[in-house]
LOSESE-5683 format. One record per residue (C-alpha): residue number from 1; z, y, x. Coordinates in steps of 0.5 Angstrom, whole numbers. Each point is the difference from the previous one (the first is absolute). Example, Ala and Ser with C-alpha at 12.3 -4.5 7.8 and 13.67 -1.06 7.14 Angstrom:
LOSESE-5683
@pos:1; w:16; v:-9; u:25
@pos:2; w:-2; v:7; u:2
***
This chain:
LOSESE-5683
@pos:1; w:142; v:-265; u:-102
@pos:2; w:-1; v:-8; u:-1
@pos:3; w:7; v:-1; u:3
@pos:4; w:3; v:4; u:-6
@pos:5; w:-3; v:-4; u:-6
@pos:6; w:6; v:-5; u:0
@pos:7; w:6; v:6; u:1
@pos:8; w:4; v:1; u:-6
@pos:9; w:3; v:7; u:-2
@pos:10; w:7; v:-3; u:2
@pos:11; w:-2; v:-2; u:7
@pos:12; w:-3; v:7; u:1
@pos:13; w:7; v:3; u:-3
@pos:14; w:4; v:-4; u:5
@pos:15; w:-4; v:1; u:6
@pos:16; w:0; v:8; u:-2
@pos:17; w:8; v:0; u:-2
@pos:18; w:2; v:-4; u:6
@pos:19; w:-4; v:4; u:5
@pos:20; w:2; v:7; u:-3
@pos:21; w:7; v:-2; u:0
@pos:22; w:0; v:-2; u:7
@pos:23; w:-4; v:6; u:2
@pos:24; w:5; v:4; u:-3
@pos:25; w:6; v:-3; u:4
@pos:26; w:-5; v:1; u:7
@pos:27; w:-1; v:7; u:-2
@pos:28; w:8; v:1; u:-1
@pos:29; w:1; v:-3; u:7
@pos:30; w:-6; v:4; u:3
@pos:31; w:4; v:7; u:-2
@pos:32; w:7; v:-2; u:2
@pos:33; w:0; v:5; u:6
@pos:34; w:-1; v:6; u:-5
@pos:35; w:8; v:-2; u:-2
@pos:36; w:3; v:-3; u:6
@pos:37; w:-4; v:4; u:4
@pos:38; w:4; v:6; u:-2
@pos:39; w:7; v:-3; u:2
@pos:40; w:-3; v:-2; u:7
@pos:41; w:-3; v:7; u:1
@pos:42; w:7; v:2; u:-1
@pos:43; w:3; v:-5; u:4
@pos:44; w:-5; v:1; u:6
@pos:45; w:0; v:7; u:0
@pos:46; w:-8; v:0; u:-1
@pos:47; w:-5; v:6; u:-1
@pos:48; w:-4; v:0; u:-6
@pos:49; w:-6; v:-2; u:5
@pos:50; w:4; v:-6; u:2
@pos:51; w:2; v:-1; u:-7
@pos:52; w:-7; v:0; u:-3
@pos:53; w:-3; v:-5; u:6
@pos:54; w:6; v:-5; u:-2
@pos:55; w:-2; v:0; u:-8
@pos:56; w:-7; v:0; u:2
@pos:57; w:0; v:-6; u:5
@pos:58; w:0; v:-5; u:-6
@pos:59; w:-6; v:3; u:-3
@pos:60; w:-4; v:-1; u:7
@pos:61; w:1; v:-7; u:0
@pos:62; w:-1; v:-1; u:-8
@pos:63; w:-6; v:4; u:1
@pos:64; w:-3; v:-3; u:6
@pos:65; w:1; v:-7; u:-2
@pos:66; w:-3; v:0; u:-7
@pos:67; w:-7; v:-1; u:3
@pos:68; w:1; v:-6; u:3
@pos:69; w:5; v:-3; u:-5
@pos:70; w:-6; v:2; u:-5
@pos:71; w:-5; v:-4; u:4
@pos:72; w:5; v:-6; u:1
@pos:73; w:1; v:0; u:-8
@pos:74; w:-8; v:0; u:-1
@pos:75; w:0; v:-6; u:5
@pos:76; w:7; v:-4; u:-2
@pos:77; w:2; v:2; u:-7
@pos:78; w:5; v:5; u:-2
@pos:79; w:5; v:-4; u:-2
@pos:80; w:2; v:-3; u:7
@pos:81; w:-1; v:7; u:3
@pos:82; w:4; v:4; u:-4
@pos:83; w:6; v:-5; u:0
@pos:84; w:0; v:0; u:8
@pos:85; w:-1; v:7; u:0
@pos:86; w:7; v:1; u:-4
@pos:87; w:3; v:-5; u:4
@pos:88; w:-1; v:3; u:7
@pos:89; w:2; v:7; u:-3
@pos:90; w:6; v:-3; u:-3
@pos:91; w:2; v:-2; u:7
@pos:92; w:-1; v:7; u:3
@pos:93; w:4; v:4; u:-5
@pos:94; w:6; v:-4; u:1
@pos:95; w:-1; v:1; u:7
@pos:96; w:0; v:7; u:-1
@pos:97; w:7; v:0; u:-1
@pos:98; w:2; v:-2; u:7
@pos:99; w:-3; v:5; u:4
@pos:100; w:3; v:7; u:2
@pos:101; w:-4; v:4; u:4
@pos:102; w:-6; v:5; u:-2
@pos:103; w:-6; v:-4; u:4
@pos:104; w:3; v:-7; u:-3
@pos:105; w:0; v:3; u:-7
@pos:106; w:-8; v:2; u:1
@pos:107; w:-1; v:-7; u:3
@pos:108; w:4; v:-3; u:-7
@pos:109; w:-4; v:5; u:-4
@pos:110; w:-7; v:-3; u:2
@pos:111; w:2; v:-7; u:-2
@pos:112; w:3; v:3; u:-7
@pos:113; w:-7; v:3; u:-1
@pos:114; w:-3; v:-7; u:-1
@pos:115; w:2; v:1; u:-7
@pos:116; w:-5; v:5; u:-1
@pos:117; w:-6; v:-5; u:2
@pos:118; w:1; v:-4; u:-6
@pos:119; w:-4; v:5; u:-4
@pos:120; w:-6; v:-2; u:3
@pos:121; w:2; v:-7; u:-1
@pos:122; w:1; v:1; u:-8
@pos:123; w:-6; v:4; u:-1
@pos:124; w:-4; v:-6; u:3
@pos:125; w:4; v:-5; u:-4
@pos:126; w:0; v:3; u:-7
@pos:127; w:-7; v:3; u:0
@pos:128; w:-2; v:-8; u:1
@pos:129; w:3; v:-1; u:-7
@pos:130; w:-4; v:5; u:-4
@pos:131; w:-7; v:2; u:-2
@pos:132; w:-3; v:6; u:2
@pos:133; w:1; v:3; u:-7
@pos:134; w:7; v:-1; u:1
@pos:135; w:2; v:1; u:7
@pos:136; w:1; v:7; u:0
@pos:137; w:6; v:-1; u:-5
@pos:138; w:3; v:-6; u:3
@pos:139; w:0; v:4; u:7
@pos:140; w:3; v:6; u:-3
@pos:141; w:5; v:-5; u:-3
@pos:142; w:1; v:-3; u:7
@pos:143; w:1; v:7; u:3
@pos:144; w:6; v:2; u:-4
@pos:145; w:3; v:-4; u:5
@pos:146; w:1; v:7; u:3
@pos:147; w:6; v:1; u:-4
@pos:148; w:4; v:-4; u:5
@pos:149; w:0; v:7; u:3
@pos:150; w:4; v:3; u:-6
@pos:151; w:4; v:-6; u:0
@pos:152; w:2; v:1; u:7
@pos:153; w:1; v:8; u:0
@pos:154; w:4; v:-2; u:-7
@pos:155; w:4; v:-6; u:2
@pos:156; w:1; v:0; u:8
@pos:157; w:4; v:7; u:0
@pos:158; w:6; v:-4; u:-4
@pos:159; w:0; v:-6; u:4
@pos:160; w:0; v:5; u:6
@pos:161; w:6; v:3; u:-2
@pos:162; w:4; v:-6; u:-3
@pos:163; w:-2; v:-5; u:6
@pos:164; w:-3; v:4; u:6
@pos:165; w:-7; v:0; u:2
@pos:166; w:0; v:-7; u:4
@pos:167; w:3; v:-4; u:-6
@pos:168; w:-6; v:4; u:-4
@pos:169; w:-5; v:-3; u:5
@pos:170; w:3; v:-7; u:-1
@pos:171; w:0; v:0; u:-7
@pos:172; w:-8; v:2; u:0
@pos:173; w:-1; v:-5; u:5
@pos:174; w:3; v:-6; u:-5
@pos:175; w:-4; v:3; u:-6
@pos:176; w:-6; v:0; u:4
@pos:177; w:1; v:-7; u:2
@pos:178; w:1; v:-3; u:-7
@pos:179; w:-6; v:4; u:-2
@pos:180; w:-4; v:-4; u:5
@pos:181; w:2; v:-7; u:-2
@pos:182; w:0; v:2; u:-8
@pos:183; w:-8; v:3; u:1
@pos:184; w:-2; v:-7; u:4
@pos:185; w:3; v:-4; u:-6
@pos:186; w:-2; v:3; u:-6
@pos:187; w:-8; v:2; u:2
@pos:188; w:-6; v:-4; u:2
@pos:189; w:-6; v:1; u:4
@pos:190; w:-5; v:5; u:-2
@pos:191; w:-6; v:-3; u:-4
@pos:192; w:-5; v:2; u:6
@pos:193; w:4; v:-3; u:6
@pos:194; w:2; v:-6; u:-5
@pos:195; w:-8; v:-1; u:-1
@pos:196; w:-2; v:1; u:7
@pos:197; w:6; v:-5; u:2
@pos:198; w:-3; v:-5; u:-5
@pos:199; w:-7; v:0; u:3
@pos:200; w:2; v:-1; u:7
@pos:201; w:-2; v:7; u:2
@pos:202; w:2; v:4; u:6
@pos:203; w:3; v:7; u:-1
@pos:204; w:-5; v:5; u:3
@pos:205; w:2; v:3; u:7
@pos:206; w:3; v:6; u:1
@pos:207; w:-6; v:4; u:3
@pos:208; w:-3; v:-2; u:-7
@pos:209; w:5; v:3; u:-3
@pos:210; w:0; v:6; u:4
@pos:211; w:-7; v:1; u:-2
@pos:212; w:0; v:5; u:-5
@pos:213; w:5; v:5; u:4
@pos:214; w:-7; v:2; u:3
@pos:215; w:-1; v:4; u:-7
@pos:216; w:2; v:7; u:1
@pos:217; w:1; v:0; u:-8
@pos:218; w:6; v:-5; u:2
@pos:219; w:3; v:6; u:4
@pos:220; w:-1; v:5; u:-5
@pos:221; w:4; v:-4; u:-5
@pos:222; w:6; v:-1; u:6
@pos:223; w:0; v:8; u:1
@pos:224; w:1; v:1; u:-8
@pos:225; w:6; v:-5; u:0
@pos:226; w:3; v:3; u:6
@pos:227; w:2; v:6; u:-5
@pos:228; w:1; v:-4; u:-6
@pos:229; w:4; v:-6; u:3
@pos:230; w:2; v:3; u:7
@pos:231; w:3; v:7; u:-3
@pos:232; w:4; v:-4; u:-5
@pos:233; w:3; v:-4; u:5
@pos:234; w:2; v:5; u:5
@pos:235; w:3; v:4; u:-6
@pos:236; w:4; v:-6; u:-2
@pos:237; w:3; v:0; u:7
@pos:238; w:0; v:8; u:1
@pos:239; w:3; v:2; u:-7
@pos:240; w:7; v:-2; u:1
@pos:241; w:0; v:4; u:6
@pos:242; w:-3; v:6; u:-3
@pos:243; w:5; v:0; u:-6
@pos:244; w:6; v:-1; u:5
@pos:245; w:-3; v:6; u:4
@pos:246; w:-3; v:5; u:-5
@pos:247; w:5; v:-1; u:-6
@pos:248; w:6; v:-3; u:4
@pos:249; w:1; v:-6; u:-5
@pos:250; w:4; v:-6; u:2
@pos:251; w:-4; v:-6; u:2
@pos:252; w:1; v:-4; u:-7
@pos:253; w:-3; v:6; u:-4
@pos:254; w:-6; v:1; u:5
@pos:255; w:-1; v:-7; u:0
@pos:256; w:0; v:0; u:-8
@pos:257; w:-5; v:6; u:0
@pos:258; w:-5; v:-3; u:5
@pos:259; w:0; v:-6; u:-5
@pos:260; w:-2; v:4; u:-5
@pos:261; w:-6; v:2; u:4
@pos:262; w:-1; v:-7; u:2
@pos:263; w:0; v:-3; u:-7
@pos:264; w:-6; v:3; u:-3
@pos:265; w:-3; v:-1; u:7
@pos:266; w:0; v:-7; u:-1
@pos:267; w:0; v:-2; u:-7
@pos:268; w:-6; v:4; u:-3
@pos:269; w:-4; v:-4; u:5
@pos:270; w:-2; v:-5; u:-5
@pos:271; w:-2; v:6; u:-5
@pos:272; w:-4; v:2; u:6
@pos:273; w:-3; v:-7; u:0
@pos:274; w:-2; v:0; u:-7
@pos:275; w:-3; v:7; u:0
@pos:276; w:-4; v:-2; u:6
@pos:277; w:-3; v:-5; u:-4
@pos:278; w:-1; v:4; u:-6
@pos:279; w:-2; v:7; u:2
@pos:280; w:-2; v:-2; u:8
@pos:281; w:4; v:0; u:6
@pos:282; w:-4; v:7; u:3
@pos:283; w:2; v:4; u:-6
@pos:284; w:7; v:-2; u:1
@pos:285; w:0; v:2; u:7
@pos:286; w:-3; v:7; u:-2
@pos:287; w:6; v:1; u:-5
@pos:288; w:5; v:-3; u:5
@pos:289; w:-2; v:5; u:6
@pos:290; w:-1; v:6; u:-4
@pos:291; w:7; v:-1; u:-3
@pos:292; w:3; v:-1; u:7
@pos:293; w:-3; v:6; u:3
@pos:294; w:3; v:4; u:-5
@pos:295; w:7; v:-3; u:0
@pos:296; w:0; v:0; u:8
@pos:297; w:-2; v:7; u:0
@pos:298; w:6; v:2; u:-4
@pos:299; w:5; v:-4; u:4
@pos:300; w:-3; v:2; u:6
@pos:301; w:2; v:7; u:-1
@pos:302; w:7; v:2; u:4
@pos:303; w:6; v:4; u:-3
@pos:304; w:-2; v:7; u:1
@pos:305; w:4; v:7; u:-1
@pos:306; w:-5; v:6; u:-1
@pos:307; w:2; v:7; u:0
@pos:308; w:-5; v:5; u:-4
@pos:309; w:1; v:7; u:1
@pos:310; w:1; v:2; u:-7
@pos:311; w:-1; v:7; u:-3
@pos:312; w:8; v:2; u:0
@pos:313; w:2; v:-6; u:5
@pos:314; w:-2; v:-6; u:3
@pos:315; w:0; v:-6; u:-4
@pos:316; w:2; v:-7; u:3
@pos:317; w:-1; v:-6; u:-3
@pos:318; w:-1; v:-8; u:2
@pos:319; w:-5; v:-5; u:-1
@pos:320; w:3; v:-7; u:0
@pos:321; w:-1; v:-7; u:-3
@pos:322; w:6; v:-2; u:-4
@pos:323; w:3; v:-7; u:1
@pos:324; w:-3; v:-2; u:-8
@pos:325; w:-7; v:3; u:2
@pos:326; w:0; v:-4; u:6
@pos:327; w:2; v:-6; u:-3
@pos:328; w:-5; v:1; u:-5
@pos:329; w:-6; v:1; u:4
@pos:330; w:2; v:-6; u:5
@pos:331; w:0; v:-4; u:-6
@pos:332; w:-7; v:2; u:-3
@pos:333; w:-3; v:-1; u:7
@pos:334; w:3; v:-7; u:1
@pos:335; w:-4; v:-1; u:-7
@pos:336; w:-6; v:2; u:2
@pos:337; w:0; v:-4; u:7
@pos:338; w:1; v:-6; u:-4
@pos:339; w:-6; v:1; u:-4
@pos:340; w:-4; v:1; u:7
@pos:341; w:3; v:-6; u:3
@pos:342; w:-3; v:-4; u:-5
@pos:343; w:-6; v:3; u:0
@pos:344; w:-2; v:-1; u:7
@pos:345; w:2; v:-7; u:-1
@pos:346; w:-5; v:-1; u:-6
@pos:347; w:-6; v:1; u:5
@pos:348; w:2; v:-5; u:5
@pos:349; w:-1; v:-7; u:-5
@pos:350; w:-7; v:3; u:-3
@pos:351; w:-3; v:2; u:7
@pos:352; w:3; v:-6; u:4
@pos:353; w:2; v:-5; u:-4
@pos:354; w:-1; v:-5; u:6
@pos:355; w:4; v:4; u:5
@pos:356; w:6; v:3; u:-5
@pos:357; w:5; v:-2; u:6
@pos:358; w:-3; v:3; u:6
@pos:359; w:-3; v:6; u:-4
@pos:360; w:7; v:1; u:-4
@pos:361; w:4; v:-1; u:7
@pos:362; w:-4; v:5; u:3
@pos:363; w:1; v:5; u:-6
@pos:364; w:7; v:-2; u:0
@pos:365; w:1; v:1; u:7
@pos:366; w:-3; v:7; u:1
@pos:367; w:4; v:2; u:-6
@pos:368; w:6; v:-3; u:3
@pos:369; w:-1; v:4; u:6
@pos:370; w:1; v:6; u:-4
@pos:371; w:7; v:-2; u:-2
@pos:372; w:1; v:-1; u:8
@pos:373; w:-3; v:7; u:2
@pos:374; w:2; v:4; u:-5
@pos:375; w:8; v:0; u:0
@pos:376; w:-1; v:1; u:8
@pos:377; w:-4; v:6; u:-2
@pos:378; w:5; v:2; u:-5
@pos:379; w:6; v:0; u:6
@pos:380; w:-5; v:3; u:5
@pos:381; w:-1; v:6; u:-4
@pos:382; w:7; v:1; u:-2
@pos:383; w:2; v:0; u:7
@pos:384; w:-6; v:5; u:2
@pos:385; w:-1; v:4; u:-6
@pos:386; w:7; v:0; u:-3
@pos:387; w:-3; v:0; u:-7
@pos:388; w:2; v:-5; u:-5
@pos:389; w:-6; v:0; u:-5
@pos:390; w:-5; v:-1; u:6
@pos:391; w:0; v:-7; u:-2
@pos:392; w:-4; v:2; u:-6
@pos:393; w:-4; v:5; u:3
@pos:394; w:-3; v:-6; u:4
@pos:395; w:-1; v:-4; u:-6
@pos:396; w:-3; v:6; u:-3
@pos:397; w:-5; v:0; u:5
@pos:398; w:-1; v:-8; u:0
@pos:399; w:-2; v:0; u:-7
@pos:400; w:-4; v:6; u:0
@pos:401; w:-4; v:-3; u:5
@pos:402; w:-1; v:-7; u:-3
@pos:403; w:-2; v:4; u:-7
@pos:404; w:-5; v:4; u:3
@pos:405; w:-3; v:-6; u:4
@pos:406; w:0; v:-5; u:-6
@pos:407; w:-4; v:6; u:-4
@pos:408; w:-5; v:1; u:5
@pos:409; w:-1; v:-8; u:1
@pos:410; w:-1; v:-1; u:-8
@pos:411; w:-5; v:6; u:-1
@pos:412; w:-4; v:-3; u:6
@pos:413; w:0; v:-7; u:-4
@pos:414; w:-2; v:3; u:-6
@pos:415; w:-6; v:3; u:3
@pos:416; w:-2; v:-6; u:2
@pos:417; w:1; v:-3; u:-6
@pos:418; w:-4; v:5; u:-3
@pos:419; w:-6; v:0; u:5
@pos:420; w:0; v:-8; u:0
@pos:421; w:-3; v:-3; u:-6
@pos:422; w:2; v:-7; u:2
@pos:423; w:7; v:1; u:3
@pos:424; w:5; v:-3; u:-4
@pos:425; w:6; v:3; u:-3
@pos:426; w:6; v:1; u:6
@pos:427; w:6; v:-3; u:-2
@pos:428; w:4; v:6; u:3
@pos:429; w:-4; v:4; u:-5
@pos:430; w:3; v:-3; u:-7
@pos:431; w:2; v:5; u:-4
@pos:432; w:-3; v:6; u:3
@pos:433; w:-6; v:0; u:-4
@pos:434; w:-4; v:-4; u:-5
@pos:435; w:-3; v:-6; u:3
@pos:436; w:-7; v:1; u:2
@pos:437; w:-5; v:-5; u:-2
@pos:438; w:-3; v:-4; u:6
@pos:439; w:-7; v:-2; u:0
@pos:440; w:-2; v:-7; u:1
@pos:441; w:1; v:-2; u:7
@pos:442; w:-6; v:-3; u:4
@pos:443; w:0; v:-8; u:1
@pos:444; w:2; v:0; u:7
@pos:445; w:5; v:6; u:0
@pos:446; w:6; v:-6; u:0
@pos:447; w:5; v:5; u:2
@pos:448; w:-1; v:5; u:-6
@pos:449; w:0; v:-6; u:-5
@pos:450; w:6; v:-2; u:2
@pos:451; w:4; v:6; u:0
@pos:452; w:-3; v:2; u:-7
@pos:453; w:2; v:-7; u:-2
@pos:454; w:7; v:0; u:3
@pos:455; w:-2; v:-5; u:5
@pos:456; w:4; v:0; u:7
@pos:457; w:-5; v:4; u:4
@pos:458; w:3; v:5; u:5
@pos:459; w:0; v:7; u:-3
@pos:460; w:-4; v:6; u:4
@pos:461; w:4; v:2; u:6
@pos:462; w:-2; v:7; u:-2
@pos:463; w:4; v:0; u:-6
***
């Protein structure tokens, strides 16, 4: 990228640092209902289904807004869009403290959800400061902003106890407002947007930005993200309720244990980005899905009492996951989810370097919708089935399906690579097997040549 020739490491670090910090604050705001929602549930006498809808509503707005926020970032630059999103959200969070009925809480929650849309803005803004070889690591570091969920689940319970949920919301609003101003003052326009403005070029229209979304591959990436990110968010929202209901813990203790899950699910995203750069994103996805299948299987097993007819007398015993084991398994689950989140987004700048905002926005939207749909599903399953571990049963089916689908897709891709001599190595297949030597492409095969040399040609939709 010519725009990066005069970009210094200091400028890159500043852009990455400010984006990561701002996204951390936004993510903390986005998940605020996981804590204050418990108090609201008690005050209004809500069912588990109503509680699930309440905590999931901000996730809906944050998910749906990602697609057009990503497009606007590609068009107008991340510095401006990121700042506006944070300012608008801070107003919505403050107004949250003035409502008192369940329908109005849902309306206010829609405004709070804009904080989640900042992800698509930050991904597009950050990626434009780095070349392809370092984008995986950079985006992994940016994704560490997910630690905002841990900040909320750890700190918000103490604010809630000391100040009440209304004051807690107001404190969050002020912090987000200050963050928006700080971000605008200490950042610059990304190199691509600055270069385009210097040349007097107009940004691409929205329909041109949406062009890659016709590619089935984009939707496949989106469904992977539905689990690694959507399920992560859903558990960050649901675990405080789970700890209180299953283990009878106080809200402060439940919040800290949820933070123990959310922390590795966030901070190790940078490691996932580095591993994706080094070993290949697809290999990391295999590790992620395989580990999550095993963990979700054990977590989904409900507490069960058995009576075995022994030789002399019946033998009774119980099978249940103790609190320490449960906490340990959720921490490991969060760790592998963090690797998977980074691996999914490693693909996007490689395949769609000129459409990171729109493609990243769609993938983030679908993933975020997981954070909306799944908590509601947990509440409905609790009310209908009456088994606490039903939430993990659902996740087991989800990640198992994703693993099987991914595996057969990769096998089909490998078969094509074996059968077609001139087919270039797929970026997704890095790390699965040693690169094959491709025959020299014919002169008129422009797309193949560009693909082999790292050019900007669109990838094969079938991959």
